mmJSON file of the N, C-alpha and C atoms, coordinates in Angstrom:
{"data_MODEL":{"atom_site":{
"group_PDB":["ATOM","ATOM","ATOM","ATOM","ATOM","ATOM","ATOM","ATOM","ATOM","ATOM","ATOM","ATOM","ATOM","ATOM","ATOM","ATOM","ATOM","ATOM","ATOM","ATOM","ATOM","ATOM","ATOM","ATOM","ATOM","ATOM","ATOM","ATOM","ATOM","ATOM","ATOM","ATOM","ATOM","ATOM","ATOM","ATOM","ATOM","ATOM","ATOM","ATOM","ATOM","ATOM","ATOM","ATOM","ATOM","ATOM","ATOM","ATOM","ATOM","ATOM","ATOM","ATOM","ATOM","ATOM","ATOM","ATOM","ATOM","ATOM","ATOM","ATOM","ATOM","ATOM","ATOM","ATOM","ATOM","ATOM","ATOM","ATOM","ATOM","ATOM","ATOM","ATOM","ATOM","ATOM","ATOM","ATOM","ATOM","ATOM","ATOM","ATOM","ATOM","ATOM","ATOM","ATOM","ATOM","ATOM","ATOM","ATOM","ATOM","ATOM","ATOM","ATOM","ATOM","ATOM","ATOM","ATOM","ATOM","ATOM","ATOM","ATOM","ATOM","ATOM","ATOM","ATOM","ATOM","ATOM","ATOM","ATOM","ATOM","ATOM","ATOM","ATOM","ATOM","ATOM","ATOM","ATOM","ATOM","ATOM","ATOM","ATOM","ATOM","ATOM","ATOM","ATOM","ATOM","ATOM","ATOM","ATOM","ATOM","ATOM","ATOM","ATOM","ATOM","ATOM","ATOM","ATOM","ATOM","ATOM","ATOM","ATOM","ATOM","ATOM","ATOM","ATOM","ATOM","ATOM","ATOM","ATOM","ATOM","ATOM","ATOM","ATOM","ATOM","ATOM","ATOM","ATOM","ATOM","ATOM","ATOM","ATOM","ATOM","ATOM","ATOM","ATOM","ATOM","ATOM","ATOM","ATOM","ATOM","ATOM","ATOM","ATOM","ATOM","ATOM","ATOM","ATOM","ATOM","ATOM","ATOM","ATOM","ATOM","ATOM","ATOM","ATOM","ATOM","ATOM","ATOM","ATOM","ATOM","ATOM","ATOM","ATOM","ATOM","ATOM","ATOM","ATOM","ATOM","ATOM","ATOM","ATOM","ATOM","ATOM","ATOM","ATOM","ATOM","ATOM","ATOM","ATOM","ATOM","ATOM","ATOM","ATOM","ATOM","ATOM","ATOM","ATOM","ATOM","ATOM","ATOM"],
"id":[1,2,3,4,5,6,7,8,9,10,11,12,13,14,15,16,17,18,19,20,21,22,23,24,25,26,27,28,29,30,31,32,33,34,35,36,37,38,39,40,41,42,43,44,45,46,47,48,49,50,51,52,53,54,55,56,57,58,59,60,61,62,63,64,65,66,67,68,69,70,71,72,73,74,75,76,77,78,79,80,81,82,83,84,85,86,87,88,89,90,91,92,93,94,95,96,97,98,99,100,101,102,103,104,105,106,107,108,109,110,111,112,113,114,115,116,117,118,119,120,121,122,123,124,125,126,127,128,129,130,131,132,133,134,135,136,137,138,139,140,141,142,143,144,145,146,147,148,149,150,151,152,153,154,155,156,157,158,159,160,161,162,163,164,165,166,167,168,169,170,171,172,173,174,175,176,177,178,179,180,181,182,183,184,185,186,187,188,189,190,191,192,193,194,195,196,197,198,199,200,201,202,203,204,205,206,207,208,209,210,211,212,213,214,215,216,217,218,219],
"type_symbol":["N","C","C","N","C","C","N","C","C","N","C","C","N","C","C","N","C","C","N","C","C","N","C","C","N","C","C","N","C","C","N","C","C","N","C","C","N","C","C","N","C","C","N","C","C","N","C","C","N","C","C","N","C","C","N","C","C","N","C","C","N","C","C","N","C","C","N","C","C","N","C","C","N","C","C","N","C","C","N","C","C","N","C","C","N","C","C","N","C","C","N","C","C","N","C","C","N","C","C","N","C","C","N","C","C","N","C","C","N","C","C","N","C","C","N","C","C","N","C","C","N","C","C","N","C","C","N","C","C","N","C","C","N","C","C","N","C","C","N","C","C","N","C","C","N","C","C","N","C","C","N","C","C","N","C","C","N","C","C","N","C","C","N","C","C","N","C","C","N","C","C","N","C","C","N","C","C","N","C","C","N","C","C","N","C","C","N","C","C","N","C","C","N","C","C","N","C","C","N","C","C","N","C","C","N","C","C","N","C","C","N","C","C","N","C","C","N","C","C"],
"label_atom_id":["N","CA","C","N","CA","C","N","CA","C","N","CA","C","N","CA","C","N","CA","C","N","CA","C","N","CA","C","N","CA","C","N","CA","C","N","CA","C","N","CA","C","N","CA","C","N","CA","C","N","CA","C","N","CA","C","N","CA","C","N","CA","C","N","CA","C","N","CA","C","N","CA","C","N","CA","C","N","CA","C","N","CA","C","N","CA","C","N","CA","C","N","CA","C","N","CA","C","N","CA","C","N","CA","C","N","CA","C","N","CA","C","N","CA","C","N","CA","C","N","CA","C","N","CA","C","N","CA","C","N","CA","C","N","CA","C","N","CA","C","N","CA","C","N","CA","C","N","CA","C","N","CA","C","N","CA","C","N","CA","C","N","CA","C","N","CA","C","N","CA","C","N","CA","C","N","CA","C","N","CA","C","N","CA","C","N","CA","C","N","CA","C","N","CA","C","N","CA","C","N","CA","C","N","CA","C","N","CA","C","N","CA","C","N","CA","C","N","CA","C","N","CA","C","N","CA","C","N","CA","C","N","CA","C","N","CA","C","N","CA","C","N","CA","C","N","CA","C","N","CA","C","N","CA","C"],
"label_alt_id":[null,null,null,null,null,null,null,null,null,null,null,null,null,null,null,null,null,null,null,null,null,null,null,null,null,null,null,null,null,null,null,null,null,null,null,null,null,null,null,null,null,null,null,null,null,null,null,null,null,null,null,null,null,null,null,null,null,null,null,null,null,null,null,null,null,null,null,null,null,null,null,null,null,null,null,null,null,null,null,null,null,null,null,null,null,null,null,null,null,null,null,null,null,null,null,null,null,null,null,null,null,null,null,null,null,null,null,null,null,null,null,null,null,null,null,null,null,null,null,null,null,null,null,null,null,null,null,null,null,null,null,null,null,null,null,null,null,null,null,null,null,null,null,null,null,null,null,null,null,null,null,null,null,null,null,null,null,null,null,null,null,null,null,null,null,null,null,null,null,null,null,null,null,null,null,null,null,null,null,null,null,null,null,null,null,null,null,null,null,null,null,null,null,null,null,null,null,null,null,null,null,null,null,null,null,null,null,null,null,null,null,null,null,null,null,null,null,null,null],
"label_comp_id":["MET","MET","MET","PHE","PHE","PHE","ARG","ARG","ARG","GLY","GLY","GLY","SER","SER","SER","PHE","PHE","PHE","ASP","ASP","ASP","LEU","LEU","LEU","ALA","ALA","ALA","SER","SER","SER","ALA","ALA","ALA","ALA","ALA","ALA","GLY","GLY","GLY","LEU","LEU","LEU","LEU","LEU","LEU","ALA","ALA","ALA","GLN","GLN","GLN","HIS","HIS","HIS","GLU","GLU","GLU","VAL","VAL","VAL","PRO","PRO","PRO","VAL","VAL","VAL","GLU","GLU","GLU","THR","THR","THR","GLY","GLY","GLY","VAL","VAL","VAL","VAL","VAL","VAL","PHE","PHE","PHE","ALA","ALA","ALA","GLY","GLY","GLY","LEU","LEU","LEU","LEU","LEU","LEU","GLY","GLY","GLY","LEU","LEU","LEU","THR","THR","THR","SER","SER","SER","LYS","LYS","LYS","SER","SER","SER","MET","MET","MET","LEU","LEU","LEU","ALA","ALA","ALA","GLN","GLN","GLN","GLU","GLU","GLU","GLN","GLN","GLN","VAL","VAL","VAL","GLY","GLY","GLY","ASP","ASP","ASP","MET","MET","MET","ILE","ILE","ILE","ARG","ARG","ARG","TYR","TYR","TYR","ARG","ARG","ARG","LEU","LEU","LEU","HIS","HIS","HIS","GLU","GLU","GLU","THR","THR","THR","PHE","PHE","PHE","GLN","GLN","GLN","ALA","ALA","ALA","TYR","TYR","TYR","ALA","ALA","ALA","LEU","LEU","LEU","HIS","HIS","HIS","LYS","LYS","LYS","LEU","LEU","LEU","ARG","ARG","ARG","GLU","GLU","GLU","CYS","CYS","CYS","GLY","GLY","GLY","GLU","GLU","GLU","LEU","LEU","LEU","SER","SER","SER","GLY","GLY","GLY"],
"label_asym_id":["A","A","A","A","A","A","A","A","A","A","A","A","A","A","A","A","A","A","A","A","A","A","A","A","A","A","A","A","A","A","A","A","A","A","A","A","A","A","A","A","A","A","A","A","A","A","A","A","A","A","A","A","A","A","A","A","A","A","A","A","A","A","A","A","A","A","A","A","A","A","A","A","A","A","A","A","A","A","A","A","A","A","A","A","A","A","A","A","A","A","A","A","A","A","A","A","A","A","A","A","A","A","A","A","A","A","A","A","A","A","A","A","A","A","A","A","A","A","A","A","A","A","A","A","A","A","A","A","A","A","A","A","A","A","A","A","A","A","A","A","A","A","A","A","A","A","A","A","A","A","A","A","A","A","A","A","A","A","A","A","A","A","A","A","A","A","A","A","A","A","A","A","A","A","A","A","A","A","A","A","A","A","A","A","A","A","A","A","A","A","A","A","A","A","A","A","A","A","A","A","A","A","A","A","A","A","A","A","A","A","A","A","A","A","A","A","A","A","A"],
"label_entity_id":["1","1","1","1","1","1","1","1","1","1","1","1","1","1","1","1","1","1","1","1","1","1","1","1","1","1","1","1","1","1","1","1","1","1","1","1","1","1","1","1","1","1","1","1","1","1","1","1","1","1","1","1","1","1","1","1","1","1","1","1","1","1","1","1","1","1","1","1","1","1","1","1","1","1","1","1","1","1","1","1","1","1","1","1","1","1","1","1","1","1","1","1","1","1","1","1","1","1","1","1","1","1","1","1","1","1","1","1","1","1","1","1","1","1","1","1","1","1","1","1","1","1","1","1","1","1","1","1","1","1","1","1","1","1","1","1","1","1","1","1","1","1","1","1","1","1","1","1","1","1","1","1","1","1","1","1","1","1","1","1","1","1","1","1","1","1","1","1","1","1","1","1","1","1","1","1","1","1","1","1","1","1","1","1","1","1","1","1","1","1","1","1","1","1","1","1","1","1","1","1","1","1","1","1","1","1","1","1","1","1","1","1","1","1","1","1","1","1","1"],
"label_seq_id":[1,1,1,2,2,2,3,3,3,4,4,4,5,5,5,6,6,6,7,7,7,8,8,8,9,9,9,10,10,10,11,11,11,12,12,12,13,13,13,14,14,14,15,15,15,16,16,16,17,17,17,18,18,18,19,19,19,20,20,20,21,21,21,22,22,22,23,23,23,24,24,24,25,25,25,26,26,26,27,27,27,28,28,28,29,29,29,30,30,30,31,31,31,32,32,32,33,33,33,34,34,34,35,35,35,36,36,36,37,37,37,38,38,38,39,39,39,40,40,40,41,41,41,42,42,42,43,43,43,44,44,44,45,45,45,46,46,46,47,47,47,48,48,48,49,49,49,50,50,50,51,51,51,52,52,52,53,53,53,54,54,54,55,55,55,56,56,56,57,57,57,58,58,58,59,59,59,60,60,60,61,61,61,62,62,62,63,63,63,64,64,64,65,65,65,66,66,66,67,67,67,68,68,68,69,69,69,70,70,70,71,71,71,72,72,72,73,73,73],
"pdbx_PDB_ins_code":[null,null,null,null,null,null,null,null,null,null,null,null,null,null,null,null,null,null,null,null,null,null,null,null,null,null,null,null,null,null,null,null,null,null,null,null,null,null,null,null,null,null,null,null,null,null,null,null,null,null,null,null,null,null,null,null,null,null,null,null,null,null,null,null,null,null,null,null,null,null,null,null,null,null,null,null,null,null,null,null,null,null,null,null,null,null,null,null,null,null,null,null,null,null,null,null,null,null,null,null,null,null,null,null,null,null,null,null,null,null,null,null,null,null,null,null,null,null,null,null,null,null,null,null,null,null,null,null,null,null,null,null,null,null,null,null,null,null,null,null,null,null,null,null,null,null,null,null,null,null,null,null,null,null,null,null,null,null,null,null,null,null,null,null,null,null,null,null,null,null,null,null,null,null,null,null,null,null,null,null,null,null,null,null,null,null,null,null,null,null,null,null,null,null,null,null,null,null,null,null,null,null,null,null,null,null,null,null,null,null,null,null,null,null,null,null,null,null,null],
"Cartn_x":[27.255,26.391,26.009,24.799,24.305,24.65,25.176,25.489,24.297,23.354,22.157,20.936,19.854,18.65,18.677,17.837,17.78,16.366,16.083,14.766,14.87,13.745,13.679,14.537,14.454,15.227,16.727,17.165,18.588,19.055,18.236,18.588,18.681,17.721,17.748,18.951,19.279,20.429,21.74,21.858,23.067,23.277,22.209,22.308,22.706,22.142,22.463,23.931,24.487,25.904,26.798,26.339,27.109,26.661,25.963,25.518,24.68,23.812,22.861,21.504,21.076,19.8,18.598,17.957,16.815,15.714,14.498,13.355,13.014,12.465,12.12,11.184,10.251,9.334,10.056,11.102,11.891,12.687,13.237,13.96,12.995,11.802,10.798,10.445,10.254,9.937,11.083,12.298,13.455,13.508,13.242,13.223,12.12,10.948,9.856,10.231,10.884,11.308,12.291,13.26,14.239,13.594,12.608,11.872,11.064,10.421,9.609,10.468,11.746,12.673,13.411,13.004,13.59,15.063,15.493,16.861,16.943,15.841,15.741,14.642,14.878,13.815,13.198,11.919,11.191,10.542,10.673,10.039,9.442,8.358,7.682,8.26,8.792,9.319,8.563,7.594,6.725,5.918,6.025,5.301,6.214,7.408,8.391,8.683,8.868,9.284,10.793,11.448,12.9,13.227,14.36,14.807,16.158,16.446,17.723,18.126,19.367,19.906,20.179,19.717,19.949,21.451,21.856,23.271,24.051,23.485,24.185,24.512,23.552,23.778,24.746,24.661,25.564,27.008,27.211,28.553,29.103,28.276,28.702,29.06,28.228,28.484,29.783,30.014,31.254,32.467,32.354,33.434,33.742,32.707,32.908,33.482,33.064,33.613,35.096,35.47,36.887,37.684,37.11,37.77,38.115,37.233,37.475,38.15,38.544,39.271,38.427,37.114,36.211,36.094,36.575,36.468,37.703,38.303,39.486,39.097,39.914,39.697,39.034],
"Cartn_y":[-18.607,-18.345,-16.868,-16.572,-15.203,-14.573,-13.366,-12.661,-11.857,-11.579,-10.841,-11.677,-10.997,-11.738,-12.081,-13.026,-13.486,-13.927,-14.033,-14.485,-15.849,-16.363,-17.688,-17.744,-16.717,-16.708,-16.725,-16.013,-15.998,-17.37,-18.037,-19.37,-20.353,-20.296,-21.171,-20.847,-19.558,-19.15,-19.627,-19.613,-20.096,-21.581,-22.347,-23.776,-23.988,-23.199,-23.324,-23.002,-22.03,-21.685,-22.873,-23.684,-24.856,-26.12,-25.892,-26.977,-28.024,-27.545,-28.404,-28.148,-29.042,-28.802,-29.106,-28.056,-28.205,-27.28,-27.8,-26.981,-25.991,-24.86,-23.805,-24.304,-25.18,-25.725,-26.51,-27.204,-27.981,-27.03,-25.972,-24.97,-24.326,-23.966,-23.363,-24.301,-25.561,-26.533,-26.63,-26.587,-26.62,-25.398,-24.229,-23.004,-23.045,-23.549,-23.68,-24.64,-25.741,-26.706,-26.109,-25.344,-24.703,-23.616,-22.93,-21.916,-22.567,-23.686,-24.366,-24.934,-25.174,-25.674,-24.525,-23.292,-22.073,-21.89,-22.447,-22.219,-20.967,-20.645,-19.431,-18.552,-17.243,-16.284,-15.875,-15.651,-15.253,-13.902,-12.984,-11.686,-11.222,-10.504,-9.945,-8.561,-8.332,-7.022,-6.614,-5.725,-5.372,-6.586,-6.974,-8.165,-9.387,-9.287,-10.372,-10.972,-12.27,-12.946,-13.091,-12.681,-12.793,-13.712,-14.376,-15.319,-14.863,-15.229,-14.883,-16.009,-16.423,-17.453,-16.823,-17.445,-16.908,-16.825,-15.844,-15.572,-16.779,-17.554,-18.72,-19.718,-19.988,-20.918,-20.326,-19.018,-18.368,-18.442,-18.204,-18.287,-19.706,-20.692,-22.091,-22.418,-21.986,-22.257,-21.595,-20.356,-19.67,-20.399,-20.854,-21.619,-22.883,-23.604,-24.843,-24.569,-23.477,-23.121,-22.771,-22.049,-21.739,-23.006,-23.852,-25.089,-25.988,-26.03,-26.895,-26.146,-24.871,-24.121,-23.467,-23.45,-22.84,-21.333,-20.822,-19.402,-18.977,-17.88,-17.409,-16.251,-16.031,-14.892,-15.196],
"Cartn_z":[-25.61,-24.472,-24.491,-24.102,-24.061,-22.712,-22.733,-21.486,-20.981,-21.842,-21.457,-21.769,-22.037,-22.39,-23.875,-24.251,-25.641,-25.959,-27.246,-27.67,-28.353,-28.757,-29.392,-30.649,-31.479,-32.727,-32.449,-31.427,-31.076,-30.603,-29.797,-29.321,-30.492,-31.398,-32.571,-33.45,-33.59,-34.387,-33.801,-32.483,-31.831,-32.113,-32.031,-32.338,-33.796,-34.692,-36.115,-36.373,-35.645,-35.789,-35.456,-34.524,-34.091,-34.827,-35.928,-36.81,-36.084,-35.193,-34.5,-35.136,-36.039,-36.736,-35.839,-35.347,-34.452,-34.946,-35.002,-35.403,-34.292,-34.672,-33.723,-32.624,-32.962,-31.955,-30.881,-31.264,-30.301,-29.398,-29.99,-29.201,-28.199,-28.658,-27.784,-26.63,-26.922,-25.873,-24.865,-25.347,-24.446,-23.546,-24.121,-23.324,-22.274,-22.654,-21.684,-20.56,-20.92,-19.911,-18.921,-19.437,-18.552,-17.705,-18.261,-17.505,-16.39,-16.686,-15.667,-14.538,-14.809,-13.785,-13.099,-13.416,-12.844,-13.196,-14.316,-14.767,-15.64,-16.295,-17.101,-16.549,-16.604,-16.301,-17.629,-17.618,-18.829,-18.563,-19.529,-19.368,-20.688,-20.578,-21.743,-21.99,-23.2,-23.588,-24.847,-24.687,-25.804,-26.208,-27.467,-27.931,-28.03,-27.445,-27.542,-26.163,-26.133,-24.901,-24.953,-23.872,-23.766,-22.596,-22.691,-21.67,-21.145,-19.902,-19.293,-18.352,-18.467,-17.588,-16.228,-15.155,-13.816,-13.544,-12.757,-12.521,-12.019,-11.132,-10.596,-11.7,-12.563,-13.669,-14.691,-14.908,-15.848,-15.335,-14.056,-13.478,-13.614,-13.349,-13.472,-14.925,-15.868,-17.287,-17.743,-17.325,-17.683,-17.115,-15.874,-15.245,-16.055,-16.434,-17.195,-18.588,-19.239,-20.548,-20.446,-19.395,-19.186,-18.881,-18.072,-17.667,-18.861,-19.854,-21.007,-22.154,-21.925,-22.939,-23.996,-23.83,-24.811,-24.634,-23.495,-23.201,-22.432,-22.837,-22.115,-21.187,-20.182,-19.283,-18.028],
"occupancy":[1.0,1.0,1.0,1.0,1.0,1.0,1.0,1.0,1.0,1.0,1.0,1.0,1.0,1.0,1.0,1.0,1.0,1.0,1.0,1.0,1.0,1.0,1.0,1.0,1.0,1.0,1.0,1.0,1.0,1.0,1.0,1.0,1.0,1.0,1.0,1.0,1.0,1.0,1.0,1.0,1.0,1.0,1.0,1.0,1.0,1.0,1.0,1.0,1.0,1.0,1.0,1.0,1.0,1.0,1.0,1.0,1.0,1.0,1.0,1.0,1.0,1.0,1.0,1.0,1.0,1.0,1.0,1.0,1.0,1.0,1.0,1.0,1.0,1.0,1.0,1.0,1.0,1.0,1.0,1.0,1.0,1.0,1.0,1.0,1.0,1.0,1.0,1.0,1.0,1.0,1.0,1.0,1.0,1.0,1.0,1.0,1.0,1.0,1.0,1.0,1.0,1.0,1.0,1.0,1.0,1.0,1.0,1.0,1.0,1.0,1.0,1.0,1.0,1.0,1.0,1.0,1.0,1.0,1.0,1.0,1.0,1.0,1.0,1.0,1.0,1.0,1.0,1.0,1.0,1.0,1.0,1.0,1.0,1.0,1.0,1.0,1.0,1.0,1.0,1.0,1.0,1.0,1.0,1.0,1.0,1.0,1.0,1.0,1.0,1.0,1.0,1.0,1.0,1.0,1.0,1.0,1.0,1.0,1.0,1.0,1.0,1.0,1.0,1.0,1.0,1.0,1.0,1.0,1.0,1.0,1.0,1.0,1.0,1.0,1.0,1.0,1.0,1.0,1.0,1.0,1.0,1.0,1.0,1.0,1.0,1.0,1.0,1.0,1.0,1.0,1.0,1.0,1.0,1.0,1.0,1.0,1.0,1.0,1.0,1.0,1.0,1.0,1.0,1.0,1.0,1.0,1.0,1.0,1.0,1.0,1.0,1.0,1.0,1.0,1.0,1.0,1.0,1.0,1.0],
"B_iso_or_equiv":[0.0,0.0,0.0,0.0,0.0,0.0,0.0,0.0,0.0,0.0,0.0,0.0,0.0,0.0,0.0,0.0,0.0,0.0,0.0,0.0,0.0,0.0,0.0,0.0,0.0,0.0,0.0,0.0,0.0,0.0,0.0,0.0,0.0,0.0,0.0,0.0,0.0,0.0,0.0,0.0,0.0,0.0,0.0,0.0,0.0,0.0,0.0,0.0,0.0,0.0,0.0,0.0,0.0,0.0,0.0,0.0,0.0,0.0,0.0,0.0,0.0,0.0,0.0,0.0,0.0,0.0,0.0,0.0,0.0,0.0,0.0,0.0,0.0,0.0,0.0,0.0,0.0,0.0,0.0,0.0,0.0,0.0,0.0,0.0,0.0,0.0,0.0,0.0,0.0,0.0,0.0,0.0,0.0,0.0,0.0,0.0,0.0,0.0,0.0,0.0,0.0,0.0,0.0,0.0,0.0,0.0,0.0,0.0,0.0,0.0,0.0,0.0,0.0,0.0,0.0,0.0,0.0,0.0,0.0,0.0,0.0,0.0,0.0,0.0,0.0,0.0,0.0,0.0,0.0,0.0,0.0,0.0,0.0,0.0,0.0,0.0,0.0,0.0,0.0,0.0,0.0,0.0,0.0,0.0,0.0,0.0,0.0,0.0,0.0,0.0,0.0,0.0,0.0,0.0,0.0,0.0,0.0,0.0,0.0,0.0,0.0,0.0,0.0,0.0,0.0,0.0,0.0,0.0,0.0,0.0,0.0,0.0,0.0,0.0,0.0,0.0,0.0,0.0,0.0,0.0,0.0,0.0,0.0,0.0,0.0,0.0,0.0,0.0,0.0,0.0,0.0,0.0,0.0,0.0,0.0,0.0,0.0,0.0,0.0,0.0,0.0,0.0,0.0,0.0,0.0,0.0,0.0,0.0,0.0,0.0,0.0,0.0,0.0,0.0,0.0,0.0,0.0,0.0,0.0],
"pdbx_formal_charge":[null,null,null,null,null,null,null,null,null,null,null,null,null,null,null,null,null,null,null,null,null,null,null,null,null,null,null,null,null,null,null,null,null,null,null,null,null,null,null,null,null,null,null,null,null,null,null,null,null,null,null,null,null,null,null,null,null,null,null,null,null,null,null,null,null,null,null,null,null,null,null,null,null,null,null,null,null,null,null,null,null,null,null,null,null,null,null,null,null,null,null,null,null,null,null,null,null,null,null,null,null,null,null,null,null,null,null,null,null,null,null,null,null,null,null,null,null,null,null,null,null,null,null,null,null,null,null,null,null,null,null,null,null,null,null,null,null,null,null,null,null,null,null,null,null,null,null,null,null,null,null,null,null,null,null,null,null,null,null,null,null,null,null,null,null,null,null,null,null,null,null,null,null,null,null,null,null,null,null,null,null,null,null,null,null,null,null,null,null,null,null,null,null,null,null,null,null,null,null,null,null,null,null,null,null,null,null,null,null,null,null,null,null,null,null,null,null,null,null],
"auth_seq_id":[1,1,1,2,2,2,3,3,3,4,4,4,5,5,5,6,6,6,7,7,7,8,8,8,9,9,9,10,10,10,11,11,11,12,12,12,13,13,13,14,14,14,15,15,15,16,16,16,17,17,17,18,18,18,19,19,19,20,20,20,21,21,21,22,22,22,23,23,23,24,24,24,25,25,25,26,26,26,27,27,27,28,28,28,29,29,29,30,30,30,31,31,31,32,32,32,33,33,33,34,34,34,35,35,35,36,36,36,37,37,37,38,38,38,39,39,39,40,40,40,41,41,41,42,42,42,43,43,43,44,44,44,45,45,45,46,46,46,47,47,47,48,48,48,49,49,49,50,50,50,51,51,51,52,52,52,53,53,53,54,54,54,55,55,55,56,56,56,57,57,57,58,58,58,59,59,59,60,60,60,61,61,61,62,62,62,63,63,63,64,64,64,65,65,65,66,66,66,67,67,67,68,68,68,69,69,69,70,70,70,71,71,71,72,72,72,73,73,73],
"auth_comp_id":["MET","MET","MET","PHE","PHE","PHE","ARG","ARG","ARG","GLY","GLY","GLY","SER","SER","SER","PHE","PHE","PHE","ASP","ASP","ASP","LEU","LEU","LEU","ALA","ALA","ALA","SER","SER","SER","ALA","ALA","ALA","ALA","ALA","ALA","GLY","GLY","GLY","LEU","LEU","LEU","LEU","LEU","LEU","ALA","ALA","ALA","GLN","GLN","GLN","HIS","HIS","HIS","GLU","GLU","GLU","VAL","VAL","VAL","PRO","PRO","PRO","VAL","VAL","VAL","GLU","GLU","GLU","THR","THR","THR","GLY","GLY","GLY","VAL","VAL","VAL","VAL","VAL","VAL","PHE","PHE","PHE","ALA","ALA","ALA","GLY","GLY","GLY","LEU","LEU","LEU","LEU","LEU","LEU","GLY","GLY","GLY","LEU","LEU","LEU","THR","THR","THR","SER","SER","SER","LYS","LYS","LYS","SER","SER","SER","MET","MET","MET","LEU","LEU","LEU","ALA","ALA","ALA","GLN","GLN","GLN","GLU","GLU","GLU","GLN","GLN","GLN","VAL","VAL","VAL","GLY","GLY","GLY","ASP","ASP","ASP","MET","MET","MET","ILE","ILE","ILE","ARG","ARG","ARG","TYR","TYR","TYR","ARG","ARG","ARG","LEU","LEU","LEU","HIS","HIS","HIS","GLU","GLU","GLU","THR","THR","THR","PHE","PHE","PHE","GLN","GLN","GLN","ALA","ALA","ALA","TYR","TYR","TYR","ALA","ALA","ALA","LEU","LEU","LEU","HIS","HIS","HIS","LYS","LYS","LYS","LEU","LEU","LEU","ARG","ARG","ARG","GLU","GLU","GLU","CYS","CYS","CYS","GLY","GLY","GLY","GLU","GLU","GLU","LEU","LEU","LEU","SER","SER","SER","GLY","GLY","GLY"],
"auth_asym_id":["A","A","A","A","A","A","A","A","A","A","A","A","A","A","A","A","A","A","A","A","A","A","A","A","A","A","A","A","A","A","A","A","A","A","A","A","A","A","A","A","A","A","A","A","A","A","A","A","A","A","A","A","A","A","A","A","A","A","A","A","A","A","A","A","A","A","A","A","A","A","A","A","A","A","A","A","A","A","A","A","A","A","A","A","A","A","A","A","A","A","A","A","A","A","A","A","A","A","A","A","A","A","A","A","A","A","A","A","A","A","A","A","A","A","A","A","A","A","A","A","A","A","A","A","A","A","A","A","A","A","A","A","A","A","A","A","A","A","A","A","A","A","A","A","A","A","A","A","A","A","A","A","A","A","A","A","A","A","A","A","A","A","A","A","A","A","A","A","A","A","A","A","A","A","A","A","A","A","A","A","A","A","A","A","A","A","A","A","A","A","A","A","A","A","A","A","A","A","A","A","A","A","A","A","A","A","A","A","A","A","A","A","A","A","A","A","A","A","A"],
"auth_atom_id":["N","CA","C","N","CA","C","N","CA","C","N","CA","C","N","CA","C","N","CA","C","N","CA","C","N","CA","C","N","CA","C","N","CA","C","N","CA","C","N","CA","C","N","CA","C","N","CA","C","N","CA","C","N","CA","C","N","CA","C","N","CA","C","N","CA","C","N","CA","C","N","CA","C","N","CA","C","N","CA","C","N","CA","C","N","CA","C","N","CA","C","N","CA","C","N","CA","C","N","CA","C","N","CA","C","N","CA","C","N","CA","C","N","CA","C","N","CA","C","N","CA","C","N","CA","C","N","CA","C","N","CA","C","N","CA","C","N","CA","C","N","CA","C","N","CA","C","N","CA","C","N","CA","C","N","CA","C","N","CA","C","N","CA","C","N","CA","C","N","CA","C","N","CA","C","N","CA","C","N","CA","C","N","CA","C","N","CA","C","N","CA","C","N","CA","C","N","CA","C","N","CA","C","N","CA","C","N","CA","C","N","CA","C","N","CA","C","N","CA","C","N","CA","C","N","CA","C","N","CA","C","N","CA","C","N","CA","C","N","CA","C","N","CA","C","N","CA","C","N","CA","C","N","CA","C"],
"pdbx_PDB_model_num":[1,1,1,1,1,1,1,1,1,1,1,1,1,1,1,1,1,1,1,1,1,1,1,1,1,1,1,1,1,1,1,1,1,1,1,1,1,1,1,1,1,1,1,1,1,1,1,1,1,1,1,1,1,1,1,1,1,1,1,1,1,1,1,1,1,1,1,1,1,1,1,1,1,1,1,1,1,1,1,1,1,1,1,1,1,1,1,1,1,1,1,1,1,1,1,1,1,1,1,1,1,1,1,1,1,1,1,1,1,1,1,1,1,1,1,1,1,1,1,1,1,1,1,1,1,1,1,1,1,1,1,1,1,1,1,1,1,1,1,1,1,1,1,1,1,1,1,1,1,1,1,1,1,1,1,1,1,1,1,1,1,1,1,1,1,1,1,1,1,1,1,1,1,1,1,1,1,1,1,1,1,1,1,1,1,1,1,1,1,1,1,1,1,1,1,1,1,1,1,1,1,1,1,1,1,1,1,1,1,1,1,1,1,1,1,1,1,1,1]
}}}
């Protein structure tokens, strides 16, 4: 999970690390879907679009990761 903002390549790379074979277009569509549902914030930084998970969703995700033992602390 990203603690700060991230871009499309980072999201695709994270999935690849977990051996989830997804094309970049599918990742982009997923990010757009989450943005349209207000789960992700989108911002333009120079010529790059960056995404950020809203704090409420990030807190919930961290809680669930700790609960299932995927994250300590």
